[in-house]
C-alpha positions in Angstrom: 79.2 90.8 81.0 82.4 88.5 80.7 81.8 84.8 80.4 83.4 82.1 82.8 86.0 81.5 80.3 87.0 85.1 80.0 86.8 85.6 83.7 89.1 82.6 84.4 91.6 83.6 81.7 91.8 87.1 83.5 92.4 85.5 86.8 95.1 83.1 85.4 96.9 85.8 83.5 97.0 88.2 86.6 98.1 85.4 88.9 100.9 84.3 86.7 101.7 88.0 86.4 102.0 88.1 90.1 105.1 86.0 89.9 106.7 88.8 88.0 105.9 91.3 90.7 107.8 90.4 93.8 111.3 89.1 94.5 114.9 90.4 94.8 117.3 92.2 92.6 116.8 92.6 88.8 117.4 93.7 85.2 119.2 94.2 82.0 120.9 91.2 80.0 119.7 87.6 80.5 122.8 85.5 80.1 121.2 83.6 77.1 118.2 82.6 75.5 118.3 79.0 77.0 118.6 80.4 80.5 115.7 82.8 80.1 113.4 80.1 78.9 114.7 77.8 81.7 113.7 80.4 84.3 110.2 80.7 83.0 110.0 76.8 82.8 111.2 76.7 86.5 108.6 79.2 87.8 105.8 77.4 86.0 106.8 74.1 87.3 106.9 75.4 90.9 103.7 77.3 90.7 101.9 74.0 89.4 103.6 71.9 92.3 101.9 74.4 94.8 98.6 74.3 93.1 98.6 70.5 93.1 99.8 70.2 96.8 96.5 70.4 98.3 97.6 72.7 101.1 95.5 75.3 102.8 95.1 78.8 101.2 97.5 80.3 103.8 100.2 77.7 103.3 99.9 78.2 99.5 100.2 81.8 99.9 103.4 81.4 101.9 104.8 79.1 99.1 103.7 81.6 96.4 105.5 84.5 98.2 108.7 82.2 98.2 108.4 81.7 94.6 107.9 85.5 94.1 111.2 86.2 96.0 113.1 83.7 94.1 112.2 84.4 90.6 111.2 88.2 90.5 112.7 91.4 91.2 110.7 93.3 93.9 112.9 96.4 94.2 112.7 97.4 90.4 109.2 96.4 90.3 108.1 98.2 93.4 110.0 101.4 92.4 108.5 101.6 89.1 105.0 100.9 90.4 105.4 103.8 93.0 106.2 106.1 90.1 107.6 109.6 90.5 107.0 109.5 94.3 109.9 107.0 94.5 112.3 109.9 94.0 111.1 111.8 97.0 110.8 108.8 99.3 113.4 108.2 101.9 115.6 105.0 101.8 113.5 103.7 104.8 110.3 104.3 103.1 111.4 102.7 99.9 112.6 99.6 101.9 109.1 99.6 103.6 107.3 100.1 100.4 109.0 97.3 98.7 108.4 94.8 101.5 104.7 95.8 101.7 104.3 95.8 97.9 105.8 92.1 97.8 103.2 90.9 100.4 100.4 92.7 98.8 101.2 91.1 95.4 101.7 87.7 96.9 98.2 87.9 98.4 96.6 89.7 95.6 97.5 87.3 92.9 98.3 84.2 95.0 94.7 83.6 96.0 93.9 83.2 92.3 96.0 80.4 91.6 93.8 77.6 92.8 91.4 78.6 89.9 93.9 77.5 87.3 94.0 73.9 88.2 94.0 72.0 84.8 95.3 74.9 82.8 98.4 74.5 81.0 101.3 77.0 80.2 103.8 76.1 77.4 107.1 77.9 76.7 107.3 78.7 73.1 110.3 80.8 72.2 112.7 83.6 73.3 114.3 86.4 71.7 116.9 89.0 72.6 115.7 92.5 73.3 117.3 95.5 74.6 116.8 95.0 78.3 117.4 91.1 78.4 115.2 88.6 76.8 111.4 88.3 75.9 110.0 84.8 76.7 106.7 84.0 75.0 104.4 81.4 76.4 101.1 79.8 75.4 98.4 79.7 78.2 95.4 77.4 77.8 92.6 77.0 80.4 90.0 74.4 80.3 87.1 75.6 78.0 89.0 78.4 76.4 91.5 78.9 73.5 95.3 79.6 74.1 96.3 82.9 74.5 99.8 84.6 74.9 101.7 85.7 78.0 105.1 87.1 77.6 107.8 87.5 80.3 110.6 89.9 80.3 113.7 88.5 81.8 117.1 90.1 82.8 120.3 89.3 84.6 121.3 92.8 86.0 121.0 91.6 89.5 123.5 88.9 88.7 121.0 86.2 88.0 118.0 85.9 85.7 114.8 87.6 87.2 111.5 88.8 85.8 110.9 92.4 85.5 107.7 92.7 83.5 105.1 90.8 81.7 102.6 91.3 78.8 99.3 89.5 78.8 97.8 89.6 75.3 99.8 92.8 74.8 98.8 94.4 78.1 101.7 95.8 80.1 101.2 94.4 83.6 103.8 96.7 85.4 102.2 99.6 83.9 98.9 98.6 85.1 100.2 98.0 88.6 101.7 101.4 88.5 98.3 103.0 87.7 96.5 101.1 90.5 99.3 102.0 93.0 99.2 105.6 91.8 95.3 105.7 92.5 95.8 104.2 95.8 98.3 106.9 96.7 96.2 109.7 95.4 93.5 108.5 97.6 95.5 108.9 100.5 96.6 112.5 99.4 100.1 111.4 98.6 100.7 109.9 102.2 103.3 107.2 101.4 103.4 106.0 105.0 99.6 105.5 105.0 99.9 103.5 101.8 102.6 101.3 103.2 100.4 100.6 106.3 97.4 99.8 104.2 99.2 97.6 101.6 100.3 95.5 104.6 96.6 94.8 105.2 95.3 94.6 101.8 95.3 91.8 99.0 
């Protein structure tokens, strides 16, 4: 069974990851290494301010969703998470799914942030990749050794946004795609039912 440090590490990485999975328009080339790193520093700072605010859980979740909307690209992320079914969905369904996906992710990951009080995220370096910039950070929780979380940033939407993350090498977006796919399969491919359930889940 995982020990406390391992469990908290998992929660922290998934919660930070939540920031990358909801927002507005996204990817292809971050303007510069400096701007990509600045984005990561900004989102980490905003998350820490909410964690330290002492607000109720519901108020914190509302704040986290605002952070998601500001720093991440929901349309691109949601479409990828939906997978092949996104191609057959109507424009209205895609809009509804994107909205439901954002709320679902905000609730799913946002509730874990309080467990990260006392943790530290340090932006280390950035490098150019084909679809923007890769920004590497070092994450340290109390009682555990540092581990790496990598943010992928692009400015295809006209401004820098997150479009994926890797947590110790694990592709977050691919993980979400697998989970959403399983949820859709359980509903026999009924996208409207999935949208309804996502609005009540997380």
